[in-house]
C-alpha positions as CSV (number, residue, x, y, z in Angstrom):
1,M,68.2,68.5,103.0
2,S,69.6,71.9,103.2
3,I,69.9,71.0,106.3
4,A,70.6,69.6,103.6
5,V,68.7,70.3,100.4
6,G,69.5,68.7,97.0
7,L,68.6,66.9,93.7
8,A,68.8,63.4,92.0
9,L,71.0,60.2,91.2
10,V,70.7,56.3,91.0
11,A,72.7,52.9,91.8
12,T,73.3,51.1,95.1
13,I,76.6,51.8,96.8
14,A,76.1,51.5,100.4
15,Q,79.3,52.5,102.2
16,A,81.6,53.2,99.3
17,A,84.0,50.3,99.7
18,A,86.4,50.8,96.9
19,G,85.8,47.4,95.2
20,A,82.0,47.7,95.3
21,A,82.1,51.2,94.1
22,G,84.4,50.4,91.3
23,A,82.1,47.6,90.1
24,A,79.1,49.9,90.2
25,A,81.0,52.4,88.1
26,E,81.3,49.9,85.3
27,T,77.5,49.2,85.3
28,A,76.1,52.7,86.0
29,V,73.2,53.6,83.8
30,A,71.5,56.9,83.1
31,G,69.6,58.2,86.1
32,Q,71.1,55.9,88.6
33,V,71.2,56.9,92.3
34,V,74.5,56.6,94.0
35,A,74.7,56.8,97.8
36,W,77.5,56.8,100.3
37,G,78.1,57.5,104.0
38,S,76.1,56.4,107.0
39,D,73.8,53.5,106.3
40,Y,72.5,53.0,109.8
41,D,68.9,53.5,108.7
42,G,69.4,52.1,105.2
43,Q,69.6,55.6,103.8
44,S,72.7,54.7,101.7
45,S,71.0,51.6,100.3
46,P,68.6,52.9,97.7
47,P,65.9,50.5,96.4
48,E,66.3,48.8,93.0
49,S,63.5,51.1,91.7
50,V,66.0,54.0,91.6
51,S,68.7,52.2,89.7
52,S,67.7,54.1,86.5
53,G,65.5,56.9,85.3
54,V,65.8,59.2,88.3
55,T,65.7,62.9,87.6
56,Q,66.0,64.4,91.1
57,V,67.4,63.3,94.5
58,S,67.3,64.9,98.0
59,A,69.0,63.6,101.1
60,G,67.3,64.2,104.5
61,L,68.8,63.6,107.9
62,A,68.5,59.8,107.6
63,H,66.3,59.1,104.6
64,G,66.5,59.6,100.9
65,L,64.1,60.9,98.3
66,A,64.2,60.5,94.6
67,L,62.0,61.5,91.7
68,K,61.3,59.1,88.8
69,D,58.7,59.5,86.1
70,G,57.1,62.2,88.2
71,V,56.7,59.9,91.3
72,P,58.6,60.4,94.6
73,I,60.4,57.3,96.0
74,A,61.5,57.3,99.6
75,W,63.8,55.0,101.7
76,G,65.8,54.9,104.9
77,N,64.5,55.8,108.3
78,A,60.7,55.3,108.1
79,G,59.9,57.0,111.5
80,D,57.2,59.7,111.4
81,D,56.0,58.5,108.1
82,R,58.7,60.3,106.3
83,T,59.1,57.5,103.7
84,F,55.3,57.0,103.2
85,V,54.7,58.9,100.0
86,P,51.0,60.2,99.8
87,I,48.8,58.3,97.4
88,D,48.1,61.3,95.3
89,L,51.8,61.8,94.7
90,R,52.3,58.2,93.7
91,R,50.1,58.8,90.8
92,G,52.7,61.0,89.2
93,G,53.0,64.6,88.0
94,V,55.5,65.7,90.7
95,T,58.0,68.2,89.4
96,A,60.2,68.9,92.5
97,I,61.1,67.2,95.8
98,S,63.0,68.2,99.0
99,A,63.8,66.1,102.1
100,G,64.2,67.7,105.5
101,Y,64.9,66.4,109.0
102,K,61.8,64.3,109.4
103,H,59.6,65.7,106.7
104,N,59.4,66.1,102.9
105,L,58.1,68.6,100.4
106,A,57.0,68.1,96.8
107,I,55.5,70.2,94.0
108,K,52.6,68.8,91.9
109,N,50.7,71.0,89.5
110,G,52.3,74.0,91.1
111,K,50.9,73.0,94.6
112,V,53.1,72.3,97.6
113,W,52.6,68.9,99.3
114,S,54.2,68.0,102.6
115,W,54.4,64.8,104.6
116,G,56.2,63.4,107.6
117,R,56.3,65.2,110.9
118,F,57.7,68.1,112.9
119,T,58.9,66.9,116.3
120,Q,58.7,70.3,117.9
121,P,55.4,71.9,119.0
122,G,54.4,75.2,117.6
123,G,55.0,74.6,113.9
124,S,52.6,73.5,111.3
125,L,53.6,71.0,108.6
126,A,50.7,72.1,106.4
127,P,51.7,74.5,103.6
128,P,50.4,78.1,104.0
129,A,47.8,79.9,101.9
130,G,49.3,81.0,98.6
131,T,51.1,77.8,97.9
132,E,48.2,75.9,96.3
133,S,49.4,76.8,92.8
134,G,52.2,78.4,90.8
135,V,55.0,77.3,93.1
136,D,58.4,77.0,91.4
137,A,60.7,75.6,94.2
138,V,60.7,74.1,97.7
139,S,63.3,73.5,100.4
140,A,62.8,71.5,103.5
141,G,64.9,72.4,106.6
142,Y,65.1,71.0,110.1
143,L,61.7,72.0,111.4
144,H,60.6,74.6,108.8
145,S,59.9,74.8,105.1
146,L,60.4,77.3,102.3
147,A,58.6,77.7,99.0
148,L,59.2,80.1,96.0
149,K,56.4,81.5,93.9
150,D,56.8,84.2,91.3
151,G,60.0,85.4,93.1
152,K,58.3,85.5,96.6
153,V,59.4,83.4,99.5
154,F,56.9,81.6,101.7
155,A,58.1,80.1,105.0
156,W,56.2,78.0,107.6
157,G,56.8,75.5,110.4
158,F,58.7,76.0,113.7
159,G,59.9,79.6,113.6
160,S,61.0,80.6,117.1
161,H,64.5,81.4,115.9
162,G,63.2,83.7,113.2
163,E,63.7,81.2,110.3
164,T,60.1,81.7,109.1
165,D,60.2,85.5,109.4
166,V,60.7,86.3,105.7
167,P,62.3,89.8,105.3
168,A,60.9,92.3,102.9
169,E,63.7,91.9,100.4
170,A,62.8,88.3,100.0
171,L,59.1,89.0,99.1
172,S,59.9,89.7,95.4
173,G,62.6,89.0,92.8
174,V,64.1,85.9,94.5
175,D,65.7,83.3,92.3
176,A,66.6,80.4,94.7
177,I,66.0,79.3,98.3
178,A,67.7,77.0,100.8
179,A,66.5,76.0,104.3
180,G,69.1,75.3,107.0
181,M,68.6,74.1,110.5
182,Y,67.3,77.3,112.1
183,F,67.9,79.7,109.3
184,S,66.9,80.4,105.7
185,V,68.7,81.6,102.7
186,A,67.6,83.2,99.4
187,L,69.4,84.4,96.3
188,K,68.2,87.6,94.6
189,D,69.9,89.2,91.7
190,G,73.2,87.5,92.6
191,E,73.0,88.7,96.2
192,V,72.6,86.3,99.2
193,I,69.8,87.1,101.7
194,C,69.7,85.3,105.0
195,W,67.5,85.3,108.1
196,G,67.4,83.4,111.4
197,P,69.3,83.5,114.7
198,N,72.9,83.8,113.3
199,H,74.3,81.9,116.3
200,F,77.3,80.7,114.3
201,G,77.6,83.5,111.7
202,E,75.6,81.6,109.1
203,C,73.7,84.8,108.3
204,T,76.8,87.1,108.5
205,I,77.1,87.5,104.7
206,P,80.6,88.3,103.5
207,E,81.0,91.1,101.1
208,E,81.9,88.8,98.2
209,A,78.5,87.1,98.5
210,R,76.6,90.3,97.9
211,S,76.9,90.2,94.2
212,G,77.6,87.7,91.4
213,V,76.5,84.6,93.3
214,T,74.9,81.9,91.1
215,A,73.9,79.1,93.7
216,I,73.4,78.8,97.4
217,A,73.2,75.9,99.9
218,A,72.3,75.9,103.7
219,G,73.8,73.3,106.0
220,S,73.1,72.8,109.7
221,T,74.8,76.0,110.9
222,F,76.8,77.2,107.8
223,T,76.1,78.6,104.3
224,L,77.7,77.9,100.9
225,A,77.6,79.8,97.7
226,I,79.1,79.7,94.2
227,K,80.6,82.8,92.7
228,N,82.6,82.7,89.4
229,G,82.7,78.9,89.6
230,R,84.3,79.0,93.1
231,V,82.8,77.8,96.4
232,I,82.7,80.3,99.3
233,G,81.2,79.7,102.7
234,W,80.6,81.2,106.1
235,G,79.2,80.3,109.5
236,N,80.1,77.4,111.8
237,N,83.5,75.8,111.0
238,N,83.7,73.4,113.9
239,Y,84.5,70.5,111.6
240,H,86.4,72.5,109.0
241,Q,83.4,72.4,106.6
242,L,84.4,75.9,105.5
243,D,88.1,74.9,104.8
244,M,87.6,74.5,101.1
245,P,89.8,72.1,99.1
246,I,91.6,73.5,96.1
247,E,89.4,71.4,93.8
248,V,86.4,73.8,94.5
249,D,88.3,77.0,93.5
250,D,86.9,76.8,90.0
251,H,84.6,75.1,87.6
252,V,81.9,74.3,90.3
253,V,78.4,74.1,89.0
254,A,76.4,72.8,92.0
255,I,76.8,72.7,95.8
256,S,75.0,71.0,98.7
257,A,75.6,71.3,102.4
258,G,75.0,68.6,105.0
259,S,75.1,68.5,108.8
260,Q,78.8,69.0,109.0
261,H,80.2,68.2,105.6
262,S,79.8,69.7,102.1
263,L,79.6,68.6,98.5
264,A,80.4,70.3,95.2
265,L,79.9,69.2,91.6
266,K,82.3,70.3,88.9
267,D,81.5,70.9,85.3
268,D,83.3,67.6,84.3
269,G,80.9,65.5,86.5
270,Q,83.3,65.1,89.4
271,V,82.0,65.2,92.9
272,V,84.2,66.8,95.6
273,A,83.4,66.2,99.4
274,W,85.2,67.7,102.3
275,W,85.8,67.4,106.0
276,Y,83.6,65.6,108.6
277,N,84.0,62.0,107.5
278,A,83.1,59.8,110.6
279,Q,80.6,57.8,108.5
280,G,82.5,58.0,105.2
281,Q,80.3,60.8,103.9
282,S,83.4,62.7,102.6
283,T,84.9,59.7,100.9
284,V,83.7,59.9,97.4
285,P,83.3,56.5,95.8
286,P,85.0,55.9,92.4
287,V,81.6,55.8,90.7
288,A,81.0,59.4,91.7
289,T,84.3,60.8,90.4
290,T,83.0,61.3,86.8
291,G,79.7,61.7,85.0
292,V,77.6,62.8,87.9
293,K,74.6,65.0,87.1
294,A,73.3,66.1,90.5
295,I,74.2,65.9,94.2
296,S,72.6,66.2,97.6
297,A,74.2,66.1,101.0
298,G,72.2,64.7,103.9
299,G,72.8,64.4,107.6
300,Y,75.7,62.0,107.4
301,F,75.3,60.6,103.9
302,N,75.0,61.7,100.3
303,L,73.0,61.0,97.2
304,A,74.0,61.7,93.6
305,I,72.6,61.0,90.1
306,K,74.9,59.3,87.6
């Protein structure tokens, strides 16, 4: 999700007990999903089917999503059909996935697919006109969704906070998107663009994020970015999620923002997690300290690909 948006990993490590994680590290295979943090709904207990060959992962609020051989695989909280993958997608051909609060997005043959449910009236789960072909990326937020096509951002769903009101500068030339709780973020020519209520300063973009940014992530009420290999952030810091550890000062290649915690992936395959840790989501298991290929922070858990 960006309320946590992300990508893929494999191998079952439920709560990251040191012994279990160490054993998994010895047997990890390519494309194995690693999970840690809250397992209340089974979100940190991936199925055996994602123990190898996974190419993408995305962590929602309390469910996980992985992509293997072009087929989405979902587990965790099954409410609102969020783990029931549509039959057409189970036939393969999917190229991208994103897990949100209680819904998911996928791209197949350039077309956006969505399933699950919005719990708030006034927002449509159905993708809008223009997203039937040629879509490059998707991001599922809390009650809204984003898609990127030929540099143009599409937004739909619950939008009473302005999260679906795409500004003119995000209608062309955009390189990346990230959906937060009630806000949206885009990256254009190295500059961060943000729209939404800005209740916590999540859209108050600092000067250093106006050029040279290479990646973005949207959490519940805060935003992260990578610039020159270093993580920068702004917005709500109620759980110190913006108090960056020294490990993310350089060599960071990917980031993901959860509800109240953050993840970074370094160029040596090491995962760094920080702050809110009530469910163990910021306690990185040994298996995720080296050789990780992708990360995704969810509500109170994380997914990675080994």
